[in-house]
N, C-alpha and C positions, 0 to 999 in steps of 0.2 A: 348671392354669394354663399359659398359653402360655410358651414359652421366651423368655428375654430376647433382644431383638434384638441383632445384632452391633454393635459400636461402629464408627461411621464412621471413626474414626482408623485402624482396621485394614483398611479397604477400599482396595485399590489394584490396579492392573493396569499392565503395561508396554504402551506404545503401539508396535506393530510393524507395523501394517497398511499403512503407506505408506513408500515410499522417501524419500530426501532431497529436499527442496524447495530447489533451487539457484537458481532464477531465476523471474521472473514475465513474463507477456506485456507487450509495450510499452504497451498500453492496459489500464486496469483493467477496462473493460467486457468485453474479450476474456477476461481471466483469470476474472472472475466467471461469464461465460457457460460457460466450460469446466468450472468446478467445479459450477455448477448442473446442467449436463448430467450430470456424474458422479453427483450426488445423485439425479437422476431415474433413471439407469440402475441405481443401487444399490438402488432400490426404497424409499427413505426415505418414510415417510408424511408428506405435506405438507412437502416440502422448501422451500416458499416461506414456511413459518412462521418468524417472526423475533421476537426479544425487542426491544421498543422501550422505551428508558429515557428519561425526561424528568425535569424538576425544576421546582418552583414558582419564583415570582419571588424567594423568600427562600432558595432552594437546597435544599429538601427533595425528595429523589428518589423516584421511583416507577417501576415497570416492569411490563410485561405482554406477552403474546404476541399478535401480529396477523399478518395474511397480506400478504406482498408482492404487489402487483398490477401492477407494471411497473417497469422500470429502463432507463435509457439514460445517455448521457454527462452528462445534466443531473441525475441522481440517482435515488433509490429512492422509489417511490410506494406509499402505503397509504391506505385510506379509513376514516372513522370518524364518529361523532357529534361535531360541533364543541363541543357542550356537555358532553361527557364529561370525566373527570378529565384525561386526556391532552390533550384539546382545550383545556381551560382553562389547563393548564400551558404548552402551546406558545404560547398567546396571551400569557402573561406572560413566557416565557423561550424564545424560538424556536430552541432547540438540542436535538439528540437524539443518542442512540447506538443502533445496531442491532447485534444479534448473531444470526447464523444458526448454531444449535447442531447441527451435523451430527455428533453424537457417535458413532453407529455407524461412521462413516467416519474417526473420529479427526481431524476437521477443524472449524474454525470460520472464519467471516468476520465481522470486527468493523468497523463503520463509525461515523464521527463527523462531524457537520456541522451546518450551520444548516438551518432548516426554514421553508417557506412553503406557503401553500395553493395547490393546483392551480387552474386556471381553472374557472369554472362549466361551461363547455362540456365539459371533460374529465370533470368529475364526472358530468354528466348522461349522457354517452356510456357511462361505465362502469356507472352505476346501471341504465341500460336493459338491460344484459347480465346483471344478477343474476337469480337465481330469484325468482319472484313472492313466495314466502314471506319471503325475505330483504328484499325491497323493503318489504313490509308491516311486518316486524319493525323496520326502521329508523324507521318512523313510530311504532310502538307503544311502543318502549322508551326511557325517559328515562335513557339509559346513565349509569351510575355514581351515580345518585340512589338514596336510600333509598326502598324501596317496602314497603307493609305486608305483602304476601304474594305468593306465586307466582300466586295467583288474580287478583290485581290486574293482573299482567303479561298473563296469558291473556285477561282481560276486555278489556284495552286492544287486544290483537291482534284479538279478535273484532270490536271496534268498527270497526277499520280494514278488516277484511274486508268489513263492511257498507258502509263509506264508499266503498270502491273495488271494486265488483262485478267479476266475472270479465271482463265485456265491456269494461271500462275499463282504460286504462294507469295505472300508478302513477308519479307524478312523484317526483323526488328531493326529499326534505325540504329546506327552506332551511337547517336547522341541521346538515346532513350533507354531507360532501364529502371531498376528498382532501388529503393533505399530501405534499410532496416534501422528502426529506432530501437536501440538496446536500452531497456529501461533501468534506471537506478531508483526511481520512485514511481509507484502506481497508486493513485488515490481513488477510492470509491466514495462518491459524494451522494448522499440521499437527503432530500428535502424533508424537514420536520416543521412542526408548528412553531410560531413565534420566532422564526428565523434561527432556531436552535438546531441547525442541521447536523446530521451525523456525517462525520468525515473520518474514514479509516484508511490508513495508508501503509502500503508495503514500502520499506526502504532498505536498500542494499547496504549492509554495514561493512565497513572496512574492506572494500573490494580489493585492496592491495595494488590496484592499478588506477591510473587516471581513466576517465571515461574514454578518451581516445585510445588508451592502451587496451581497454576492454574490447573496443571495436576491432583493433588491428589483430588481436589475438583470438578473437571469436569467443572470449570467455565472458560469462556473467558471474563468475566466482573465481578465486576464493572469496569468502564472505558468506553472510547468510541474510535472509530476508527477515527483517523485524517488522512486526505489525504494530502501529501506534495510532492513537486517536488524536485528532487535531481539534482545537477549539473551533466552533462554528463562526 
């Protein structure tokens, strides 16, 4: 018989890898770029992997891991099937939270904000850069839907291999595209000893618009970013 697994209650480690986090860059994009570069230099596998949390219109949450595909002062971009669970939830409730779980570095970045679809041109430009197999997979998979078997998925993929022979380009499916999370808060979390972690957050003050208004107008201002420290 295998030994009983250890109790999670007894699993703990002190966080000592980083020194104090005393201040952040003036712009959140510069701070994120610096930490993202650190994650790359550290050799983290897929440092652009992030947890995306959404909720249905009646507030039932769900979360999954996706890949960040771009960021700038207007927000964080990822791509997905619009008919997937997250796509449907974002249509009902256009808000999301992102977590970059850089645990080996004892760091996290936590984002919250409103969400909108990127332009079709941006979707098509990114889709054209994807490996051909990923392009075909976007057509073949009814993401988040119940399927009868793995064979059904493989057969669907084969059908689209036949539909788009090697000599042809694969267009972006109409049900597939990008989302942009327009942040109103971005927290930089760094582990410290005795669980007295450093948590510094950019918060958009007095945006003058609701988050949905920010998205529809393409604005992340008026207002200004305030940097504040949170208790660990």
